[in-house]
N, C-alpha and C positions, 0 to 999 in steps of 0.2 A: 924834207927830203925834196931834192927838184931833178925830174927826168926831161928832159928835152924842153925846157921852160913850162913844165908843169909843177905846180907845188900843192900840196896838200898838209894839213896838219891839224892834230888833233889836241884841244886844250880843256882843261878843267875836267872835273868828274873823276871816278874810282874805276880803274880797269882791273880787274880780276884774271884776264887772260890775256891772250894776243888778239890784236886787233887788226881784222885784214880790211884794207879799202882798195878798191879799184874797179877798173870797169869793166872786165869782165873777170868772174871767178868761175873757176870748176871743182866742184866738191865731187869727189868719188865715194860712195859709200859702199861698206863690206857687201860681198855678193848674197850673204844671208846674215839678218840681225838674229842673233840668239836672243829667246824670251829672256825675261828678270830671273825664272826659276831654275834656269838652265847650269848656274854651278850648283845646284844642290844633288845630291847622291841620289840613286834609285830608291823608291820604296822598297821595303823586305817584303818578300812574299809571305814571311812567317813573322806575324806581330801577336805574342802574345803576353797579357799578365800586365797589361794596362787600359784594361776595359773601362775601369771608373773615371780614369783621368782622360782618356779619348772622349767618352760618352760627356763631359764637363765641356770639353773643348767642342764638339759640334752642337751641343747645348746650346753656347753661346754663339755660335756661327749661323744658327737657323735663322732663315729669315722670317720664317711664319711667328718667330718668337719676338723678334725686333719689330716686326710691324705694327704692333699694339703698342708700344714703348713710344712711338713718333709722338709729336706734338703738333697742335694745328695744322693735320695732315701734311707735315713737312717730310722731305725723303729722311730714313735712318741708316746712319752711317755706322756699323759693327766695327769697333777696333779691339781684336784680342792677342795678348802678349805671352808669349811662352817663355817665363824664366827659370834660370837654376845655375848651379855651378857646371864649370866645363865638365864634359863627359858623362853627364848624369841622365842622358838621354832625351833632348828636348826635339832635336830634328826628327826622331822616327814617328812622334806620334803627331807631330804639326804633318809630316808627308804621309802620313794614313789619315 
């Protein structure tokens, strides 16, 4: 592309999205950025019958329990997944 005698080109490489080049670029962000969990429904005020499952989940996410598992004094990263078929009730224990 050439505009008023100025040329610019990009060659070599892999581009996964739009490449924007220019002298002055203005980016407008949305007025409010939604948190990552914004798309989840609110937690139910009534939650019964899942105490054993919730206890296991909270036990795995307890930072005090994971601190002793660290090796050589390094940071401990706790990752827990809740899995199951659609509609069996995975989201509510995670919200609680």
